[in-house]
C-alpha positions, -999 to 999 in steps of 0.1 A, spaced: -256 -140 -343 -256 -175 -324 -219 -168 -310 -228 -134 -301 -256 -147 -281 -233 -171 -264 -210 -146 -255 -236 -121 -243 -252 -151 -218 -216 -160 -207 -208 -122 -200 -242 -120 -179 -234 -152 -163 -198 -139 -149 -211 -107 -138 -240 -128 -119 -216 -148 -100 -189 -117 -91 -183 -122 -54 -200 -99 -30 -201 -94 9 -233 -110 27 -235 -82 52 -215 -45 50 -218 -14 65 -198 17 52 -198 48 73 -182 81 74 -158 74 104 -169 86 138 -134 94 149 -133 121 116 -164 134 125 -149 142 159 -119 153 148 -102 126 171 -66 130 155 -57 103 184 -82 78 167 -70 85 131 -49 59 127 -59 34 102 -67 0 112 -76 -28 92 -80 -65 105 -87 -94 78 -106 -127 87 -112 -157 65 -150 -147 59 -147 -108 72 -126 -76 64 -128 -45 92 -114 -14 84 -115 15 109 -106 53 101 -95 45 67 -88 69 37 -106 62 5 -71 61 -13 -55 32 11 -89 10 3 -87 17 -33 -50 9 -31 -56 -24 -11 -88 -33 -34 -68 -31 -65 -33 -42 -53 -10 -14 -62 5 13 -37 -12 48 -27 13 69 -53 1 45 -80 -36 56 -72 -48 92 -92 -82 109 -80 -94 137 -60 -76 147 -33 -103 140 -7 -95 104 -13 -64 113 12 -84 128 35 -117 119 40 -120 88 65 -145 56 66 -153 28 90 -164 -5 69 -174 -36 81 -183 -65 61 -187 -102 61 -193 -133 38 -211 -160 48 -184 -185 45 -147 -180 44 -132 -172 9 -95 -170 -5 -77 -137 -2 -77 -126 -39 -116 -133 -36 -118 -107 -9 -105 -80 -27 -128 -88 -55 -155 -84 -30 -139 -50 -15 -138 -39 -51 -175 -46 -57 -184 -28 -25 -166 1 -31 -183 1 -62 -220 1 -51 -214 22 -21 -191 49 -35 -203 45 -69 -166 43 -78 -151 39 -117 -119 33 -124 -94 22 -150 -60 7 -154 -31 23 -174 6 26 -177 18 61 -167 58 71 -164 66 82 -130 96 99 -111 107 72 -86 142 62 -66 157 31 -81 171 7 -56 202 -5 -71 235 -19 -60 267 5 -58 299 3 -76 312 -24 -53 281 -45 -51 260 -53 -20 272 -63 10 238 -79 27 237 -103 56 218 -135 42 182 -138 68 184 -172 82 149 -192 88 116 -180 76 103 -157 100 84 -128 91 100 -92 80 105 -72 111 115 -38 116 131 -21 150 153 6 162 185 3 176 205 38 190 199 57 154 199 29 133 166 12 117 174 -22 119 156 -47 91 157 -80 101 142 -109 74 138 -83 47 140 -85 10 151 -57 -11 112 -54 -27 99 -57 8 125 -26 17 114 -6 -13 76 -9 -8 83 0 32 101 31 17 72 43 -7 48 44 20 41 78 29 72 86 12 89 69 38 88 101 60 103 128 38 112 112 3 96 127 -23 91 98 -47 83 59 -45 112 32 -42 111 10 -71 134 -23 -60 160 -23 -93 186 -45 -75 182 -79 -90 188 -96 -57 161 -117 -45 169 -129 -12 160 -121 27 183 -101 46 193 -83 77 210 -49 77 210 -17 96 207 19 84 223 47 106 199 77 102 206 97 136 229 100 163 203 85 188 168 65 191 152 100 203 162 119 172 159 91 152 120 90 160 115 127 161 129 129 126 107 100 112 77 115 132 86 150 114 92 133 84 130 147 77 148 121 61 157 126 28 175 110 -2 210 122 9 204 104 46 191 72 32 219 70 4 243 76 31 231 47 52 226 24 20 262 26 14 273 9 44 252 -21 30 264 -14 -10 231 0 -19 221 36 -36 193 54 -46 190 67 -84 169 91 -96 148 78 -125 116 75 -146 96 46 -158 62 35 -166 44 20 -136 9 4 -136 -20 30 -117 -54 29 -112 -73 63 -125 -105 71 -105 -129 81 -131 -158 89 -106 -165 85 -69 -187 100 -45 -178 115 -10 -206 104 9 -213 62 9 -247 49 0 -271 34 26 -266 2 42 
């Protein structure tokens, strides 16, 4: 019995020490209420002791807080459309991992969020080397990944293939119908181009309209010795058991 009591007390102590923000405001986004399309761009600013999220979908908040991509969050469809403004501050600077734990606690408090984790077989595109192997230029230096447009090509600077797979998975890469998983086995950082259109104007228009498709990506990837393969495999997911659309008071 004494052991059980010790474990219970330890659990209560851990719960009491869970990090939380000192001050937080969570409101339905003013841009969403005004139906201001120009202001619906999601903006996230992170400081050592503060987090500001403007016009964010709850889907994005949950994915960010729990360390997964949006396609790995399963819940009601309104998570993708309803938008919120979240401003939260801690008394002192905290590590990034602790900041995410604090965001989790805030979502649980204000949206009555309840989740669980599991694995599910999901359809994906696997990024793999082509028959002749990858033909990639190794990036020099320690610069951050950068993306630019050169004519009808997307130019990736200092990208790992894991970075590229993550980029391709966000918003289904403007037309892809499933996320991309890096199965290349390559761990370096590279510079490479993907030609997807005849001109910069055509490229920007097609990206804006989400008109890319796997065949176009494979044509562009083939030039650097890579390809996308249709696969299905286990992926960690976050399942929403309960969430309320209107956040509780501040």
